[in-house]
N, C-alpha and C positions, 0 to 999 in steps of 0.2 A: 503493499500500499504506499509506504513512503517512497519507494522508487518511482511509483506512478505519479505521486504529487510532486516529486523533484523534477521528473521529466516534464510535466505540464508547466511548472514554473520556468523551466529553462526555455521552453518554446515560447512562452509568452514574452520573456526578456529579450529573446533573439528577434522576435517580431517587432518589438517596440524599438530595439536598436536599429534595425534595418530601416524602419520608417523615419527615424531621426537623422539618418545620413543624408548628404547632399544627393541630388539627382545624378545618375550616372552620365557618362559622355553621350550626348544626344546626337544621333545620326538621323534626325527627323528630316533633314534636307535631303537625304537620299532614299526615303521611303517612297513607294510608289504612290501616285495621287489617290487621295482618299484615306491614306493610312496615317497621315500626320496627326500629332497630337495636338496641334494648334488648330482651333476652330476657325474656318475661313467662311467669310460672308459672300453670298452670291451677289454679283454686281447687279444693281437695278437696271431694269429696262428702260428705254427712253419712252416716256409717256406719250400716248397718242392724244393730241390736243384736238378739241372740237373747234372748228373755225367759228368764231364769234361774228356777230354783224359788224358792219362798218361803224366805226366810232367816229365821233366828232374830232376834228383836228385840234391839236394842242400846240399853240405857237411855241417855237423854240426860244427859251430865254438865254440870251447870250451870257456866257460865264463872266465873272468879274475879272479873273486872271486866267492866263493860259496854262502855266505849268501846273499839273496836279500836285496837291499837297504831299510832300514826301512822307512816306510812312513813319520815318523817324521823328517827324515834326508834327504828327497828326495829334488831334485832340486826345487828352488822356482818357484811358478806358478804365472803368471801374473794376480793376483787377489787381492783385498783389503785384508789386514790383519784382522784377527778375532779380536774382542774386548777382552780386558784383562780379563774381567769378563764374565763368562758364566752364564747368567741369564736364568733360565727356562722360557719358554713361558708363559706370564701372561694370566689371564682369559680373558682379552679383546683383546689379540692379534690374537687368531686363526681366520682365515677366513674360510668360507665354503670351498673354494678350493683356491689354489694358482694360480689364473687365469693368472697372469703375467708370471708364469714359466711354465704353462701347455703345453705340447707338443702333437702334434697330434699322433694318434696310429702308431706304427711302420709299415713300409711298408713290402710287401712280400719278398723283397730281402734283408732285413736287417739281420745282424748277431747278435745272442743272446748270452750273457754271463751270466750265473747264478752267483750270488755273495754271497749267504749266505752259509757259511761253516758248517752249523749245520742241523741236521734233524728237530729241532725245535728252534725257536727263540722267546722268550717271553720278553716283557718289562713290569715289574710289579712295583706296588707301585705308589706313587705320582710323583716320579722322577726316571728315569732310562735312562742310556746311555751305548750303546754298540759300540765298535770301532774294526775294523780289516782292513787288507790291501788286495786289489786285484791287481794282477800283469797283466799288459797289454802290449802287443806287440806294437812297433812304429806304425804299421798300425792301430791298434785299437785306440790308443791315438790321432792319426791325424784325424780320422773320425768323422763325425757328430754323436752325441750320445744323447740318452735319457735314463732316469733312471725310471723304473716301479717297484712298489712294491704292494703287495696285503696284506691286513691285516684285522683282525676281533678283536673286543674288547668286554670287559665285558658289560653287559647291564646296570650296575650301573655306568658307566663312563659318566660324564656329558659332552655332546658334546660342549656346549657353553663355557666351560672353560678348555677344554683339547685339547692338540695339539701334532702332531707327526711331527718332523722336520728331514729332511735328509741333511747330509753334505757330501761333497766330497772334500778331501784334506782341511778339516777345513773351508770350505766355504759353507754356507747354499744355497742349490739349490731349496728348496721348503718347504712348510709348510702345513700340512693337518689337518683340524679339525677331532678329533676322533669321528666318528658317523657311525659305521658299526657293530652294534650288531647283525644284522640278518644273516650275512654271509660274507665271504671274499669280499672285495671291491678293485678293482685295481685302482691305481693312477699313473699317468706318469708326470714326470718333465723333462723339457728340460735341458741338460747339457750345460752350457756356453762354447763358443768355447775357446780353449786354456786352459781349466781347468784340463783336463786329461793329463797325462804325461807317457812316456814309463817307465815301471818298476812298482814299488809299488805305488798304490793310496789308500789313507785312506778313508774308508766308515764308516759313523757314523749315527746311529739312536739314536734320543733323544726324549723321551716321558715325557711330563708333563700332569698328569691326576688328576682329581678331582672327588670325589664321588658326586652323584646327591643330596642326602638329608642327609647323615651321616657325622658327624664331629669327630668321635672317631678314636683312634689309630687302633682299630681292623678292622675298615672298609677299611683302606688303603690296606690291604692284599686282598681285593676283586678286586682291580683295576688291570687290566691287558690288554695288547694289543698283539696279536700273529701275527708275521710276516710269511707269507707263503713262504717257500724257493722256491717252484715251481713256484710262481708268482712274484718273485723278481729277476730282471736281468737288465743288460746294453744292449741296443740295438744300434748297429753300422750301419750306412748307407753305402751301397755298399758292394760288395763282396770282395773288397781288404782286409777288416778287418779279413776275414777268413784265409788269406794266411799267413804262417809263414815260414821263410827261415833259422832259426838258433835255437840254444838251447833255445831261448825265448819261443818257442812252448811248451818246458817242464815246464819251470816256470809258464807259462801262461795257463796250462791245466785247472785250475779252478775246479769247482765241477758240479754235475748235479743237478736235481730239488730236490734231497733229501740230498744234502750236502756231497755226497760221491765223491771220486776220484778213478778211476779204470785204471790200466795199464794192457792191454791185450797182453801178450807176447806169440807169436807163434813160437815154436821151433820144427821142424820135428824130430831132433835127441835129444829129450828131455831126453830119458832114457839111452843114451850112456854114458859110463864112461868119465870123464873129462869135462863134460859140466856143472856140478853143481856149481863149484866154480866161473867161469865167469858169469853165469846167476845170482847168488846171489849178486855178486858185482854190476852187472848192476842194479838189483832191488834197492839196497841201494843207488846207485848214483841217480837214478830217484827220490827216496824219498827225498833225501837231496835237490836236485834241486828244486823240487816243494814245499816242506815243507808243505803240506796240512795236515790237522788234521785227516781226516778219509780216509786213503788210503787203498786200497786192490789190490793184484796182483792175476791174473789168468793166469796160463800157460796152454797151449793146444798144440796139434800137427796138428790140422786140419787147415781149411781155416781161413782167417781173419774174426773176428767178426764185426758185424755192429758198426759203429763209432757213436758218439754222444757227447753232452756236458760232460765235466769232464771225458772223456775217451781218451786214447791214445793207438793206436795199434802199436806193436813193432814187427818186423820180425827179427829173429836171426838164422843164420845158414850159412853154406858154400853156394857158388853159385850153386853147384849141388843139394843141399838140398832144396833151395828155389825156383828154377826155376819152378817146378811143381805147386807151390802155387802162384807165381808172375811171370807170363810170361814176363812182361816188365822189367825184372831185367837188371840194367845197365851193360854194357860189362866190365867196370872196376872192377866189383866184382870178376871176374875170375882170375885177376892178382895181386890185392893188397887189403889191408884192407880198407873197405868202411863203413862209417857211415854218412847217408844222410837222408834227408826227401824227400819222394816221395808221389805221389797222388795215392790213390786206384781208379783205373778206374771205379769200380762199384759204389762206394758211394761218391767219390769226397773228402773223408776225408784224412788228412795228415797221413802218415805212416812213423815211423821211421825204417829205414832199416839199419841193421847191418850185414855185410857179408864179405866174403873174400874167397880165394881159399882153406884154411884150418882153423881148429878151433884155431890154434895159431894165424892166422891173425885176426879171429873173435874176439879173446881176446884183440888183439892190438886195434881193433876198438872200443871195449868197454871201453878201457882205455882213448881213446881220449875224451869220454864223462864224464867219472867218475874221472879221475885224478885231474880236478880242484876242486873237493870236498874233496880230501884227506887233512888231517891235522896231523902233527906229534904229538905223545903222549906227548912229552915235551912242546908243545905249548898250553898254556891255552887260555881260552876264558872268556870274561867278561859279557856274556849275553846268555840266552836261547832263541832260535828262536820261538817266539810265535805269531808274528804279523799277520800271515795268519788267526788266529782265535781270537786273543786278542792283540791289539796294545797298547802301544809299546812293544818291546821285553823286557822280564824280566831280569833285571840285576842280575848277580851272586855275592853274598856276601861271602867272605872268612874270614873276620876278622872285627874288630871294624870299623863301617861305619855309616855315617849320609847320608841320601839320601832325597832330597826335593821331596814332592809329585808331584811337577810340572814335575819332570823327569819321573814320573811313570804314567803319563797320566791323572792325577787329575786336574780338572779346578776349579778356584775360582767360587763358586756358592752362589748366594743369593736365599733364599728359604722361601716361604710363606705358606707351607703346615704344615702337622703334623709328617711325617716320611720321613727323608732324608737318603738315603743310597748310598754310592759311594765305589768302590773297585778298588784295583790295584794288580799287580803281583810282586812277589819278589822270587829269587831262592837262594837256598843254596847248597853246594857241596854234593857229595855222602858220604863223611866221616863225616857229621854232626853228633854230638853226644852231644846233650844238651836238650834232651827231658824230663828231670827230675828236672833241677835246673835253667836253663837260663831264662832270662827276657830281652825282647826288650822293647823299649819305643817309643810311638808316641808323638812327641812334637807338640801339637795341636795349631794352630792359628785359632781362631773362634770368633764369636760375636753373641749375642742374645740380644733381646729387653726386655723391662720390662714386656711385655705381657706374657713371658714365666714363667709358674708357677713352684714352687718347686715340685719335683716328676718327672719332666722331666730328662732325662739322656742321655748320650753318651755312645754307646757300640762299642767295638772292637771285630771283628770276625777274626778268622784264619781258613781257610778251612771249613767254615761254622760252626765252634765251637766257642762259646763265650769265649773270653779270658780276658776281663776286662770290667768294668762298672764304669762310673764317674757320680754321681748324680749332678744335678743342684739345688742349695739350695738357691740362692739369689732371690729377687724379684724386683731388680732395674735394671736388665740387666747387661751386662758385656762384656769386650773384653778380650779374652783369648790369651796370647802371650807365645807360646812354653810351654803350660801347659803339664807336663810330665804325660803320662798315661802308667803305666806299663802293659806290655803284656807278659803273660807267653808263653814260647816257646815249651811247651809240645806238641802243636798241629802242629808245623812245621814238615815237612818231607823232605827228600832229593829231590832235584829238584824243581819243580814249586810249589809256595804257593800263595794263594789268601788271601789277607787282606781286610777287609771291615770296614769302619767307618759308623755308623748309629746313627743318632740323633732323639730321640723320644721327641717331643714338645707338651706340653699341655698349653692351655690358657683358660681364663674365657669364651672367645667368643665361643670356642669349646664346653664348657659345656653347654652354652645356645643353640648353633647351631640354630641361626635365619636363615630365608630363605635367601639364597645368601651367607651365611658365608663360604661355601666350596670354593667360587670363590674369596675370598679375595686376593688382589694383593700386599698388603703391606708385605715386607719381615720381617720375625721374627727371622731368623738365617742366618748366613753366614759362609762358610767354605772357608778358604784361601789356595791357592796352595803353600804357603810358609811354611806350616806345613812340618815336617820332620819325617822320620822313622829312629830310631837309633838301629842298631844291634850290640850288644857287642861281644867281643871275645868269641868264644865257642870252646869247645873240638873237635878236629879233629882226628878221628881214624876210620878206616874202620871196618865193622862188617860182619861176615860170620855165617849164611846165613842172607840176607837182600834183600827180593824182592822189597821193596820200593825204595831202592837205584838203582836196576836195571831198574825199571820203571822210576825213576827220571832222571838219567843221563847214563843209560846203564852200570852201574858199576857191576862187575870190567872189563867187556869186552871192554868198551870204552877207557880204559887206557892201554890196552895190547900193549906190544912192539913187539910181534910176533903173527902170525896167531892163532886164536882161533880154536881149534879142534871142529868139528860139526859132530855129528853122526846123520844120517838120515836113518831110517830102510830100506826104499825103495824109489827109484826116480819114482814117478808118479806124475800126475798132481795135485791132491789134496795135497799130502804131500809137494811138492815143492812150491806150492802156499801158503800153510800155513807157511812155513819156510821164504819165501820171505816177507810176510806180517809182520811177527814177526820182522825179522831183518831190515826191512824197518822202522818200528816204533822206534826200538832201535837206528838206525842210526840218526834219527832226534833228539832224546834226547841226543845222543852222540855228535851231531854236525859234524859227518863224518862217512863214511862207515867203518864198522868193518870188518877187514881181517879175513877170515875163511879158514879153510882146512878141506876137508872131511876125516873122519876116519871110518873104518870099524869095529873096536873093541875098547872097553875101555881099553884093555891092552896096546894099543899104545899111550895112552893119558898121563899115568903117573899121576903127581900131578899138571898138568896145569889147568887153568880155561877152562871149556868145556860146551857145550850145546848139549842136546839130544832132538831130535824132532822125533815123530813118534807115531804109535798106541801102546796101552799098551801091546798088546800080543807080539810085537816084540822088546820091550824095554829090554836092558840088565839088568839082575837082579842085577848086581853090581851098576848100576846107581840109581835103585829104592832103594836099601838098603842105599846108602849113603845120599839120601834125605829123609829117614825115610818113604817111602811109602811101604806098604805091598806088597811083591811079590806074594802073593796069589791073589792079585786083578788082575793079568794078566789073570786068568781064571774066576773070580767072577764078575768083573766090566762089567756090561752090562746095557745100558741105559734103563730106564723105557718107555715101549711103551704105547700107548693110551689105549690099552686093559687091561693093568696092572695098569692103574691110580687109580682105585677104590679098588684094592687089598691092604689089610693092612698086613704089615709084623709083625709076632708075636713077634720077638725079640725087634724090634723097639717100638711096642706098649707097651710091658712089661716095657722097660726102662722109657718111658714117664709117665706110671701110677705110677711106683716106685718113680720117682722124684716128682710127685704131692702129693702123699699121704704117701711116705716112711717116717718113723720117726714121724709121727704124728704132734702134736703141737710144740714139741721141734724142729723138723726139720724146720718147717716154721718160727719159731722164730730165729733160727740160720741163716737161709737164709735172713731174713729181716735185721738182724744186720749186716750181710756182705754187703748187698746193702747199708745200711746207712753209714758204714765206707767208702765205695768206693765213695759214692756221696758226702760226706762232707769232708773227710780227704784224698781221693785218696789212701786209703790203700786197697790192695787186697791180696788174698792168696799168689800170687806169690811174693809179696814184703815182706811177713812175713816169710822169709826163709833165712838161712845163705848164702847159695850159690844156683844159679839156678838149678833146677831139669833137668833130661834128658828128651829129646824129646820122646814122645810116637810114636809108629808106627801108621801111618795113613792109613786107608782103605777107598778109595773114595766111597761115597754112589751111588747107581745106578741112583738117580735123576741127578747126576752131569754128564756133557758131556765133560768137559775140565779140566785138572788139570796142574798147574804150581808149581813146588816144587824146593827148592834150599837147597843144603847141601854142605858139604866139600868132598874134594877128599879123597881117602883112607889114605894118609899120612897126610892130614890136611893143605897142603899148597896151595890148589886152591879151587875154587868154581864150583860146578857142578849144572847146571840148567836143570830140566827135564820138558819138555812140551809134554804132552800126552793126549790121548783121546781113547775111545773104538774103534774108527775107523777113517780112514783117512778122511772121509767126516765130522765127527764130529770134527775133529782137525781143518780143514779148516773153517768150519762154526763158530767154537768157537772162533778162533783167529780173525776172521773178526769182531766179536762183541767186544771182549776184547781189541783189539788195537784201538778202537774208542776213540776220545778225551775225552768223558765223562767217559768212563769206565777205561781207562788205569791208572789213578791215584789210582783206588781202589785196585790195586795189591800191597800186602803188606805181612808182616809176612814171614813165611818160606814155607807156602802152600796156594795157592789161587785156588778156584774151581768156575766153572761157570756151570750153567744149562740153556739149551735152552728151557726147559719146563716152568720153572718159571721166567727166566731172571735174577736171583739172582746171585750175586757175593759174595762168602764167603772167609774169610781169617783167617788163624790160626796164632796166634801171636807167636813170637819166645820166647821160655823159656830159651834156652841155646845157646849162641853164642860165637864165638872166635873174639878177636881183631886182626885186620890186620893193621900194622903200615903204615901210608900214609904220615907222615910229619917227618922231621928230628927231633931227639931227643931234647927236651927242658923241663925244669922244669915247665914252665908256662903251656904248653899243658898237661903234665902229671898230674899236679895239677887239672886242669879242667876235665880231664878224671876220675880221682879219685872222684871228687865232684859228677859228674853225677852218677857214679857206686854206691857210698854210698847212694845217694839219692834214688836210685831205690831199693836197699837192706837195708831195715830199720834195721833189726836185726843185720846185720853185722856191720852197723854203730853204733848201740847201744853197741854191745859187744866191738868193738874197743875203743869206748869212755870210757866205764868202765875200760878196761885194761889200757888206757892212764892215767886215774884219779888214779888208783892203783899205777902205776909206779911213778906218781908225788908224791903220798903220801909217798911211800917207800923211794924215793930219798930224799924228804924234811926231813923225820924222821932220816935218816942216817946223813944228813948234820948237823942237830941240835945236834945229839949225838956227833959228832966230834968237831963242832965249838962252841957249847954252854958251859957254865961254870958249872961244876958238883959240887954239894954240898957235 
């Protein structure tokens, strides 16, 4: 009997002991679908809305100011303040699901707003954080809401020590253990009441990821979690959230499931003279109001297209022109200018109606929408609007400036992993000229423990190019207080620039990599937001040509004091859509719509800044010659078809083989020597010349489907930009790709080409350019300009140095002969 009782007690103790232990190593990411321990919610289906009757038009109320309120400066939300230190989720913190915040699946009557402004969103490494803002109408902010996202992660991510946290307006609404390696998994969190607000709302994804078994630095590059844009959205209860009665509907247009924003503009009189200027002004105003990163414009003359997320239909025309397309046209459109939102009786979607008795009245109605976005050329701005895809807005730096990283969105972070990377944005003006000598500084405030071994280092990247490295040499730990790290400015470009700080940390524990070492929670490194970025004074002078400046701040067209001449070969739907997409993107970078006037011939332009858009066959020969594009390409440039993909061009093949074997061993050694000089001393053939050489005439290859080129006007006083393609369809499709947020910064040099066959963007660097004064004359600025120019042209610098030394020697010799005592 005693043995039976003892055995029973032993079994009970063993059971209690087993239940008290930590969960074993979880391989849930490798289980087949349906066998995961993490409950997954089924994504809601898109509700089928019943088309309501045509509603009375609501006049558009012009907004008071153009730029949307930054999320970081939005009105305070009645929620607890975030902690001062942003500590990545520790290995023991993640829970299988955030059950306390989990919300039920959205109901069939809910309104869905997609929130990811990218075609792809990936969170990589051991720590990553992405923030942007979403503009909500007052009706949406007041409605009951839930947040849903779908994600998939790498199979090597350890679910028991990795977590994904979602923040709204800097307040965490839920945390999800990362355990979805088999396929995308939807997760829904309830949004606390009162957290959302009318206007800009900050959305943040933060990922803390650890490897299952590997502790090396290289293994951190295998960690990723991809957020599905089509499965990430805000759901609002009730149909009132879909209604919008003001210009908020433009700012709150949002994106679709692929991160795109589309304006469908229906104009029955599209090809009539006099309609181009107001339509392009409307397109730019809509771009500035929405400020979305991936916008496209589609013009048509037929019926209204189907509505949907991230799309806004616009009807433009006189009352007589629109009545066949929209029978429920308000009577007021026949007597006065009208800009109002109405409801499409077929789909129930809101439609922006712009009408009047004449096109003069239509232009006046367009001005009621666009005029609040206008800004005088002599009024400066202190930031580039980037918060719709990267919050906060990037501050513009014009001279010697110190900026704390806390103002750039960097949070104080304590880190227990092996590779920490955080980034921020900074902007410089279009006349930035310090790419050969300038040095910025990162004044780093950080700390590391004595576990960090020598060989660890801190790297600074500028636009994904490494700019500086600081090794860690001590073994006793340390606290860095404003440690100056010099950062070369050669990788800075006009407009937006991304700077990243990356810490590579090695410890003895990582070398041993004992079981469970990847989930260690003790911080080994800390980055403080009191760190600063110091930008020194730099040379400021405009350059012509400079496509990077046009892409960065729409230079020189954004500074024009008079309308910019715009040549369009023909007014059809494809060409006008391409022009609107291009000018809309330029308006966002300029911060205001660019005034344009249509011209029919280059002879009427003179030496003003101008833009030419159209197919290559209809492009004026003068414009092509001024931008160094071969005029023979008007007949020879034809895109490569699928049937020609396997055909080898004899001339191209001969040049490739000649470059491979021409000159034999001597040629290969010379090429290797040039690469060595460029890699180690930044010396190239272009720098080993007294003065820059002339630009060579460029013939676009047939594989290219879009070309953007810039040159001088005939007398050299203006900049001419040519945007052309073999056909109007290629022009429209190419600009829709090139103006996307990820591709737009790749425009540089004096010629940029794009191929829809390969998806590749190529740029030809500028070899000869002209200076365009942009600042009042000053010795300090001219000294900086000379320093940068001489740093670029080494032989000229050496020659001037020798001449200067000879002059000093001759002067000294003459002085000694006159002043010295003769024997």
